[in-house]
KENU-231871 format. One record per residue (C-alpha): residue number from 1; residue in one letter; chain; y, x negated, z negated. Coordinates in steps of 0.05 Angstrom, whole numbers, plus 32768, in hexadecimal, padded with zeros to 4 digits. Last residue first. Layout:
! residues N
[node NUM,a,A,[Y,X,Z]]
...
***
This chain:
! residues 387
[node 387,i,A,[81BE,8061,7D0D]]
[node 386,k,A,[8189,8099,7D14]]
[node 385,a,A,[8140,8087,7D10]]
[node 384,q,A,[811A,8091,7D46]]
[node 383,p,A,[80CF,80AF,7D48]]
[node 382,l,A,[809C,808A,7D78]]
[node 381,s,A,[8087,809F,7DB8]]
[node 380,n,A,[80B8,807A,7DE5]]
[node 379,k,A,[80A0,8037,7DC3]]
[node 378,a,A,[8055,8046,7DD9]]
[node 377,d,A,[8066,805D,7E1B]]
[node 376,a,A,[8091,801E,7E25]]
[node 375,f,A,[8053,7FF8,7E15]]
[node 374,v,A,[802A,8019,7E42]]
[node 373,m,A,[8059,8012,7E7B]]
[node 372,l,A,[8066,7FC0,7E6C]]
[node 371,q,A,[801D,7FB4,7E6D]]
[node 370,t,A,[8008,7FDE,7EB6]]
[node 369,v,A,[804C,7FB8,7ECD]]
[node 368,l,A,[8036,7F6F,7EB3]]
[node 367,d,A,[7FEF,7F75,7ED0]]
[node 366,p,A,[7FB1,7F83,7EA0]]
[node 365,q,A,[7F85,7F47,7E9A]]
[node 364,t,A,[7F43,7F3C,7EC5]]
[node 363,q,A,[7F70,7F24,7F02]]
[node 362,l,A,[7F83,7EE0,7ED0]]
[node 361,e,A,[7F3C,7ECB,7ED5]]
[node 360,t,A,[7F30,7ED7,7F26]]
[node 359,r,A,[7F7A,7EAD,7F2D]]
[node 358,w,A,[7F5C,7E77,7F05]]
[node 357,a,A,[7F19,7E76,7F2F]]
[node 356,a,A,[7F45,7E74,7F6D]]
[node 355,c,A,[7F77,7E3E,7F52]]
[node 354,r,A,[7F35,7E12,7F3C]]
[node 353,k,A,[7F19,7E0B,7F7C]]
[node 352,g,A,[7F57,7DFB,7F9B]]
[node 351,w,A,[7F62,7DC8,7F6D]]
[node 350,a,A,[7F1C,7DA7,7F78]]
[node 349,l,A,[7F26,7DAC,7FC7]]
[node 348,m,A,[7F69,7D8C,7FB8]]
[node 347,s,A,[7F45,7D52,7F92]]
[node 346,s,A,[7F12,7D4F,7FC2]]
[node 345,p,A,[7F43,7D3F,7FFD]]
[node 344,s,A,[7F66,7D09,7FD2]]
[node 343,t,A,[7FAD,7CFF,7FED]]
[node 342,l,A,[7FC6,7D3B,7FCB]]
[node 341,l,A,[7FAD,7D2F,7F87]]
[node 340,a,A,[7FBA,7CEC,7F8D]]
[node 339,w,A,[8006,7CF4,7F8F]]
[node 338,a,A,[8011,7CD3,7F46]]
[node 337,d,A,[7FEB,7C90,7F60]]
[node 336,d,A,[8029,7C63,7F6A]]
[node 335,d,A,[8047,7C83,7F21]]
[node 334,e,A,[8095,7C74,7F20]]
[node 333,t,A,[809F,7C71,7ED3]]
[node 332,a,A,[80B0,7CA2,7E9E]]
[node 331,s,A,[8093,7CDB,7EC8]]
[node 330,l,A,[80B9,7D19,7EBF]]
[node 329,n,A,[80D7,7D1E,7F0B]]
[node 328,n,A,[80B9,7D62,7F12]]
[node 327,w,A,[8094,7D4F,7F4B]]
[node 326,r,A,[807A,7D10,7F25]]
[node 325,w,A,[8066,7D39,7EEB]]
[node 324,t,A,[8041,7D6F,7F18]]
[node 323,a,A,[8020,7D30,7F43]]
[node 322,r,A,[8004,7D0D,7EFB]]
[node 321,r,A,[7FF2,7D4E,7EDE]]
[node 320,l,A,[7FC9,7D68,7F17]]
[node 319,a,A,[7FAD,7D22,7F18]]
[node 318,e,A,[7F98,7D2B,7ECD]]
[node 317,a,A,[7F76,7D6A,7ED3]]
[node 316,l,A,[7F4F,7D54,7F16]]
[node 315,p,A,[7F36,7D1B,7EE9]]
[node 314,p,A,[7F28,7D3F,7EB0]]
[node 313,d,A,[7EFA,7D7A,7ED2]]
[node 312,a,A,[7F23,7DBE,7ED1]]
[node 311,t,A,[7F19,7DF0,7EA2]]
[node 310,q,A,[7F55,7DF5,7E80]]
[node 309,s,A,[7F7D,7DDD,7EC5]]
[node 308,a,A,[7FB4,7E12,7ED3]]
[node 307,q,A,[7FB6,7E27,7E85]]
[node 306,t,A,[7FC4,7DE2,7E6F]]
[node 305,l,A,[7FE8,7DD5,7EA9]]
[node 304,l,A,[8018,7E11,7E93]]
[node 303,a,A,[8021,7DF7,7E4E]]
[node 302,a,A,[8038,7DB1,7E6E]]
[node 301,l,A,[8073,7DD1,7E96]]
[node 300,k,A,[8089,7DF8,7E5D]]
[node 299,a,A,[8088,7DBB,7E2A]]
[node 298,p,A,[80A8,7D99,7E6E]]
[node 297,h,A,[80E1,7DD0,7E70]]
[node 296,a,A,[8100,7DD0,7E28]]
[node 295,g,A,[812F,7D95,7E3B]]
[node 294,d,A,[816D,7DB4,7E27]]
[node 293,h,A,[818C,7DB4,7E64]]
[node 292,q,A,[8155,7DDA,7E87]]
[node 291,p,A,[8131,7DC8,7EC2]]
[node 290,y,A,[810C,7DFD,7EE7]]
[node 289,i,A,[80CE,7DEA,7EF5]]
[node 288,q,A,[80AD,7DD3,7F30]]
[node 287,w,A,[8069,7DE6,7F3D]]
[node 286,l,A,[8031,7DCF,7F69]]
[node 285,f,A,[7FFF,7DFA,7F8C]]
[node 284,p,A,[7FB4,7DF6,7FAA]]
[node 283,r,A,[7FA6,7E3F,7FBD]]
[node 282,g,A,[7F8F,7E82,7F94]]
[node 281,a,A,[7FCD,7EA4,7FB3]]
[node 280,w,A,[7FD6,7EC9,7F70]]
[node 279,i,A,[7FE6,7E89,7F51]]
[node 278,a,A,[801C,7E7A,7F8A]]
[node 277,r,A,[8034,7EBF,7F7D]]
[node 276,v,A,[8045,7EB5,7F2F]]
[node 275,l,A,[805F,7E6D,7F43]]
[node 274,s,A,[808B,7E88,7F78]]
[node 273,d,A,[80AF,7EBF,7F43]]
[node 272,e,A,[80BE,7E8A,7F0E]]
[node 271,g,A,[80DC,7E4E,7F23]]
[node 270,r,A,[80C1,7E20,7F59]]
[node 269,v,A,[8086,7E1F,7F8F]]
[node 268,f,A,[8069,7DE7,7FB4]]
[node 267,n,A,[8028,7E08,7FDA]]
[node 266,l,A,[7FEB,7DE9,7FF3]]
[node 265,d,A,[7FB9,7DFE,802A]]
[node 264,c,A,[7FE7,7E30,8042]]
[node 263,s,A,[7FD8,7E79,805D]]
[node 262,w,A,[7FD8,7E9E,8014]]
[node 261,l,A,[801B,7E7F,8007]]
[node 260,l,A,[803D,7E99,8046]]
[node 259,p,A,[801E,7ED9,8041]]
[node 258,d,A,[803B,7EE0,7FF6]]
[node 257,y,A,[8082,7ECF,8016]]
[node 256,d,A,[807C,7F07,804A]]
[node 255,i,A,[8084,7F40,801C]]
[node 254,q,A,[80BA,7F19,7FEF]]
[node 253,t,A,[80E1,7F17,8034]]
[node 252,l,A,[80DA,7EDA,8058]]
[node 251,w,A,[811F,7EAB,8067]]
[node 250,p,A,[8110,7E85,80A1]]
[node 249,l,A,[80E0,7E49,80A1]]
[node 248,a,A,[80F1,7E00,80B8]]
[node 247,q,A,[80B5,7DE4,80D0]]
[node 246,i,A,[80A7,7D96,80C4]]
[node 245,r,A,[806F,7D70,80DF]]
[node 244,l,A,[8053,7D37,80B7]]
[node 243,n,A,[801A,7D0B,80D3]]
[node 242,n,A,[8049,7CD1,80E0]]
[node 241,q,A,[8084,7CD8,80B5]]
[node 240,a,A,[80C9,7CE1,80D3]]
[node 239,g,A,[8103,7CB9,80C2]]
[node 238,s,A,[8120,7C9C,8085]]
[node 237,d,A,[8168,7CB8,8077]]
[node 236,a,A,[815C,7CF0,80B2]]
[node 235,i,A,[811E,7D00,8093]]
[node 234,a,A,[812D,7D08,8052]]
[node 233,q,A,[816E,7D34,8065]]
[node 232,t,A,[8143,7D64,8086]]
[node 231,v,A,[8110,7D6D,8052]]
[node 230,q,A,[814E,7D73,8021]]
[node 229,e,A,[816D,7DA9,8044]]
[node 228,t,A,[812D,7DCF,805C]]
[node 227,a,A,[8116,7DD0,8012]]
[node 226,h,A,[8157,7DDE,7FF3]]
[node 225,g,A,[8168,7E1E,8015]]
[node 224,p,A,[813D,7E3D,804A]]
[node 223,t,A,[80F5,7E2C,803C]]
[node 222,t,A,[80CF,7DFA,805A]]
[node 221,l,A,[8086,7DF8,8081]]
[node 220,l,A,[8068,7DBC,807D]]
[node 219,l,A,[802E,7DAB,80B2]]
[node 218,t,A,[800A,7D70,809F]]
[node 217,p,A,[7FD8,7D3A,80BD]]
[node 216,h,A,[7FBE,7D15,807F]]
[node 215,a,A,[7FE1,7CDE,8059]]
[node 214,a,A,[8025,7CFE,806D]]
[node 213,l,A,[8025,7D25,802D]]
[node 212,a,A,[8027,7CEA,8008]]
[node 211,h,A,[8069,7CD5,802F]]
[node 210,l,A,[8089,7D0E,8030]]
[node 209,l,A,[8080,7D19,7FE5]]
[node 208,a,A,[80A7,7CD0,7FD5]]
[node 207,p,A,[80DD,7CF1,8001]]
[node 206,l,A,[80E0,7D2C,7FD7]]
[node 205,n,A,[80E2,7D07,7F92]]
[node 204,p,A,[8127,7D0C,7F83]]
[node 203,n,A,[8126,7D5C,7F83]]
[node 202,a,A,[8152,7D92,7F8F]]
[node 201,y,A,[8130,7DD7,7F83]]
[node 200,c,A,[80ED,7DE9,7FAD]]
[node 199,f,A,[80C8,7E12,7FDB]]
[node 198,l,A,[809B,7DE8,8004]]
[node 197,s,A,[8060,7E08,802D]]
[node 196,v,A,[8024,7DD9,803F]]
[node 195,l,A,[7FF2,7DE4,807D]]
[node 194,r,A,[7FC1,7DAE,8088]]
[node 193,e,A,[7FB8,7D96,80CA]]
[node 192,g,A,[7F75,7D8F,80E7]]
[node 191,h,A,[7F80,7DB9,812B]]
[node 190,l,A,[7FCC,7DBB,812C]]
[node 189,p,A,[7FF2,7DEF,8108]]
[node 188,a,A,[8016,7E2A,812E]]
[node 187,i,A,[8048,7E4F,8102]]
[node 186,g,A,[8070,7E7B,8133]]
[node 185,h,A,[8073,7EB3,80FC]]
[node 184,d,A,[8048,7EE4,8120]]
[node 183,a,A,[801D,7EAA,8132]]
[node 182,l,A,[8017,7E99,80E2]]
[node 181,w,A,[8009,7EE1,80D0]]
[node 180,t,A,[7FD1,7EEE,8109]]
[node 179,e,A,[7FA6,7EAB,80F7]]
[node 178,r,A,[7FB3,7EBE,80AD]]
[node 177,n,A,[7F95,7EFD,80B0]]
[node 176,f,A,[7F97,7F22,8069]]
[node 175,t,A,[7F63,7F56,8058]]
[node 174,a,A,[7F56,7F3D,8015]]
[node 173,q,A,[7F9A,7F2A,8009]]
[node 172,r,A,[7FAF,7F6E,8013]]
[node 171,q,A,[7F78,7F86,7FE5]]
[node 170,m,A,[7F89,7F54,7FAC]]
[node 169,l,A,[7FD3,7F6D,7FAD]]
[node 168,d,A,[7FC3,7FB6,7FAD]]
[node 167,a,A,[7FD6,7FC6,7F61]]
[node 166,e,A,[8014,7F95,7F66]]
[node 165,r,A,[800E,7F55,7F3A]]
[node 164,l,A,[8048,7F47,7F0A]]
[node 163,l,A,[8020,7F18,7ECF]]
[node 162,g,A,[800A,7F25,7E92]]
[node 161,g,A,[802A,7F42,7E51]]
[node 160,t,A,[800C,7F15,7E1F]]
[node 159,g,A,[7FD5,7F0F,7DED]]
[node 158,a,A,[7F9B,7F12,7E2B]]
[node 157,t,A,[7FBA,7ED2,7E42]]
[node 156,f,A,[7FE3,7EB7,7E79]]
[node 155,g,A,[802A,7ED2,7E6E]]
[node 154,p,A,[805C,7F08,7E70]]
[node 153,y,A,[8086,7F0D,7E30]]
[node 152,f,A,[80A5,7F51,7E13]]
[node 151,f,A,[80D4,7F4F,7DDC]]
[node 150,w,A,[80E5,7F91,7DC5]]
[node 149,s,A,[8127,7FA5,7DB8]]
[node 148,t,A,[813E,7FCF,7D7A]]
[node 147,l,A,[817C,7FFC,7D74]]
[node 146,g,A,[81A1,8004,7D30]]
[node 145,r,A,[81D9,7FDB,7D45]]
[node 144,a,A,[81E0,7FDD,7D92]]
[node 143,t,A,[8230,7FDA,7D94]]
[node 142,g,A,[8230,7FA2,7D65]]
[node 141,s,A,[8207,7F90,7D29]]
[node 140,g,A,[81BE,7F8D,7D10]]
[node 139,q,A,[8193,7F9A,7D4D]]
[node 138,l,A,[814F,7F9B,7D38]]
[node 137,s,A,[8129,7F6D,7D63]]
[node 136,p,A,[80DC,7F81,7D71]]
[node 135,l,A,[80A0,7F54,7D7E]]
[node 134,r,A,[8077,7F66,7DB6]]
[node 133,h,A,[806B,7F25,7DCC]]
[node 132,n,A,[8083,7EED,7D9A]]
[node 131,r,A,[8041,7ECD,7D81]]
[node 130,e,A,[801C,7ECF,7DC8]]
[node 129,v,A,[805E,7EB0,7DEB]]
[node 128,y,A,[8064,7E7A,7DB2]]
[node 127,p,A,[8029,7E54,7DCE]]
[node 126,e,A,[8044,7E3F,7E0F]]
[node 125,a,A,[802F,7E5E,7E4C]]
[node 124,s,A,[806F,7E6F,7E65]]
[node 123,l,A,[8092,7EAA,7E8B]]
[node 122,y,A,[80D8,7EC4,7E7E]]
[node 121,e,A,[80E3,7EFB,7E4D]]
[node 120,l,A,[80EF,7F48,7E5D]]
[node 119,n,A,[8113,7F61,7E25]]
[node 118,i,A,[80FE,7FAF,7E1D]]
[node 117,w,A,[812E,7FE4,7E07]]
[node 116,a,A,[8103,8024,7E01]]
[node 115,p,A,[8137,805D,7E0C]]
[node 114,a,A,[8165,807D,7DD5]]
[node 113,a,A,[8154,80C7,7DCA]]
[node 112,s,A,[8158,80CB,7D7F]]
[node 111,r,A,[81A1,80F3,7D87]]
[node 110,q,A,[81BD,80B0,7D66]]
[node 109,h,A,[818E,8087,7D91]]
[node 108,a,A,[81B3,80A8,7DD0]]
[node 107,l,A,[81F6,8096,7DB9]]
[node 106,a,A,[81E3,804C,7DAB]]
[node 105,m,A,[81C2,804D,7DF0]]
[node 104,q,A,[8202,8061,7E10]]
[node 103,r,A,[822B,802B,7DEF]]
[node 102,l,A,[81F8,7FFB,7DFD]]
[node 101,c,A,[81FD,8006,7E49]]
[node 100,p,A,[8248,8009,7E4A]]
[node 99,e,A,[8243,7FC4,7E2C]]
[node 98,p,A,[8219,7FA0,7E5E]]
[node 97,l,A,[81D2,7F8F,7E43]]
[node 96,g,A,[81C9,7F45,7E38]]
[node 95,c,A,[81A5,7F1A,7E68]]
[node 94,g,A,[8168,7F0A,7E3C]]
[node 93,f,A,[813A,7EFD,7E73]]
[node 92,a,A,[8143,7F45,7E8E]]
[node 91,e,A,[8156,7F7F,7E5F]]
[node 90,i,A,[812B,7FB1,7E79]]
[node 89,v,A,[813D,7FFA,7E61]]
[node 88,v,A,[810C,8034,7E56]]
[node 87,a,A,[8109,807E,7E5D]]
[node 86,a,A,[8155,807D,7E80]]
[node 85,p,A,[8188,80B2,7E7C]]
[node 84,e,A,[819D,80DC,7EBA]]
[node 83,a,A,[81D9,80FA,7EB0]]
[node 82,d,A,[81F6,80C4,7E88]]
[node 81,v,A,[81D9,808D,7EB1]]
[node 80,i,A,[81F9,80AE,7EEF]]
[node 79,a,A,[8241,80A3,7ECE]]
[node 78,l,A,[822A,805A,7EC0]]
[node 77,v,A,[825F,803C,7EF1]]
[node 76,e,A,[8297,8064,7ECC]]
[node 75,d,A,[8284,8041,7E87]]
[node 74,t,A,[8295,7FFE,7E9F]]
[node 73,a,A,[827F,7FB8,7EB6]]
[node 72,p,A,[823B,7FD5,7ED7]]
[node 71,w,A,[8217,7FA4,7EF7]]
[node 70,p,A,[8219,7FBA,7F3E]]
[node 69,r,A,[81D9,7FE7,7F51]]
[node 68,v,A,[8194,7FE2,7F7B]]
[node 67,d,A,[8173,8029,7F77]]
[node 66,v,A,[8127,8020,7F79]]
[node 65,g,A,[80FE,805A,7F89]]
[node 64,a,A,[80EF,8046,7FD6]]
[node 63,c,A,[80F5,7FFD,7FDB]]
[node 62,g,A,[8130,7FD6,7FFD]]
[node 61,d,A,[8126,7FCC,8049]]
[node 60,p,A,[8141,7F83,8045]]
[node 59,a,A,[811F,7F6F,8009]]
[node 58,m,A,[811B,7F23,8000]]
[node 57,w,A,[8151,7F19,8031]]
[node 56,a,A,[818C,7F50,801A]]
[node 55,l,A,[816C,7F47,7FD7]]
[node 54,a,A,[818D,7F00,7FCE]]
[node 53,r,A,[81D1,7F18,7FCD]]
[node 52,a,A,[81C7,7F4B,7F92]]
[node 51,d,A,[81F3,7F29,7F5E]]
[node 50,d,A,[81FA,7F4C,7F1C]]
[node 49,i,A,[81C4,7F74,7F21]]
[node 48,w,A,[81B4,7FB9,7F05]]
[node 47,l,A,[8171,7FD5,7F22]]
[node 46,r,A,[8169,801D,7F19]]
[node 45,v,A,[811F,8030,7F1A]]
[node 44,a,A,[80FD,8077,7F2A]]
[node 43,i,A,[80B2,806A,7F13]]
[node 42,g,A,[807A,8085,7F3E]]
[node 41,r,A,[804D,8048,7F37]]
[node 40,s,A,[806E,802C,7F77]]
[node 39,a,A,[80AC,802C,7F58]]
[node 38,l,A,[8097,8003,7F1C]]
[node 37,d,A,[807C,7FCE,7F4F]]
[node 36,a,A,[80BE,7FCD,7F74]]
[node 35,a,A,[80E0,7FC3,7F34]]
[node 34,l,A,[80BD,7F8D,7F19]]
[node 33,r,A,[80BF,7F68,7F62]]
[node 32,w,A,[8107,7F72,7F61]]
[node 31,c,A,[810F,7F51,7F1F]]
[node 30,v,A,[80E2,7F1B,7F2C]]
[node 29,g,A,[810D,7F0A,7F6F]]
[node 28,a,A,[814D,7F16,7F51]]
[node 27,d,A,[813E,7EE5,7F10]]
[node 26,g,A,[8121,7EAF,7F39]]
[node 25,h,A,[813E,7EB5,7F84]]
[node 24,n,A,[8182,7EB8,7F68]]
[node 23,d,A,[8180,7E86,7F35]]
[node 22,v,A,[81AA,7EA1,7EFC]]
[node 21,v,A,[81B1,7EE5,7F12]]
[node 20,r,A,[81BD,7F1B,7EDF]]
[node 19,c,A,[8190,7F54,7ED8]]
[node 18,y,A,[8186,7F94,7EBD]]
[node 17,v,A,[8151,7FC0,7EC6]]
[node 16,d,A,[8157,8010,7EBA]]
[node 15,w,A,[8116,8033,7EBD]]
[node 14,i,A,[8116,8084,7ECF]]
[node 13,a,A,[80D2,80A7,7EBB]]
[node 12,r,A,[80CE,80ED,7EDD]]
[node 11,r,A,[8092,80D2,7F04]]
[node 10,p,A,[8070,80DA,7F46]]
[node 9,h,A,[8029,80BD,7F5D]]
[node 8,a,A,[802A,80A4,7F9B]]
[node 7,l,A,[806C,808D,7FA2]]
[node 6,p,A,[8078,8089,7FEF]]
[node 5,a,A,[8070,8042,8005]]
[node 4,n,A,[80A0,8006,8005]]
[node 3,l,A,[807A,7FE0,7FDD]]
[node 2,s,A,[8048,7FE6,800F]]
[node 1,m,A,[7FFC,7FFE,7FFE]]
***
């Protein structure tokens, strides 16, 4: 079923999703997938976003059941909410709800009719996620005094909120025709060439990566922005690499990005949204984490690698760690063997098998939207104390 298909199971529930864009590919991408998945299950969604420009190429056709609205700065903008109050309010990534929204929720709380307020956090494999998942946060001051928000953490274990996964995702992947999709998008790997996709932030290790990829015949597909710009500059500076062909891709919609990952032998992904899609692809990948000024990202990266390689043989786990650490510019010294994972066919084969097995393991857990719906229904059924 397409994300733009008519609603199969109409419901009266309305959910408001609030998103402030920090990284316009990641924050907007996650919130759009969340909104579209909810809509496919019969929920009317209002996506309030402060910068919707990326949606022009992520979701140019929109989605039935999702109403994209500008970030509300005034009570006038929220007039529609007064007429159709939401049953659930999602505050994505601690973005902070707008003051008009908080005032309306406080008034609704006085009538014992406040929506369930869920703070959807960033994805992490760190241990604190299970400890903090579903914890309440009672607001003790300000406009929201007396209201309770609930922390909801996506994750990789049964003690978390799971991962975004559309109900029809695995069926679409199972019936996917790689050759047709590649031909339709003008991608023609030569016999014996491996296909690699590159989606990245600025990365000083990109020239070294290109050299490593050139160890085997490779067609490198670069996404618009940092990836294409850096590869173009690297080739201009040092010349083309033997065995390495480059093809710059146009902007792909979210629906088309999944088949790109399914088609490739290796995927370089960044941030949260593309990481989850790479995991569901079940293909070898390397993740570039968003660097944080407080230095929190190495621990987050290490936790993800622990989850991903928990049943892998020690040599494979170490090769994955070294390549990932080098790609994320976290190696203490230049590691000449850091790219061994990419240059060894046997290591790549083993990593691919582990990726496929991890996907199967994660499929046994309820997906994020299913868990959110169950959680919100439970919170909405609780009696509310008046302020």
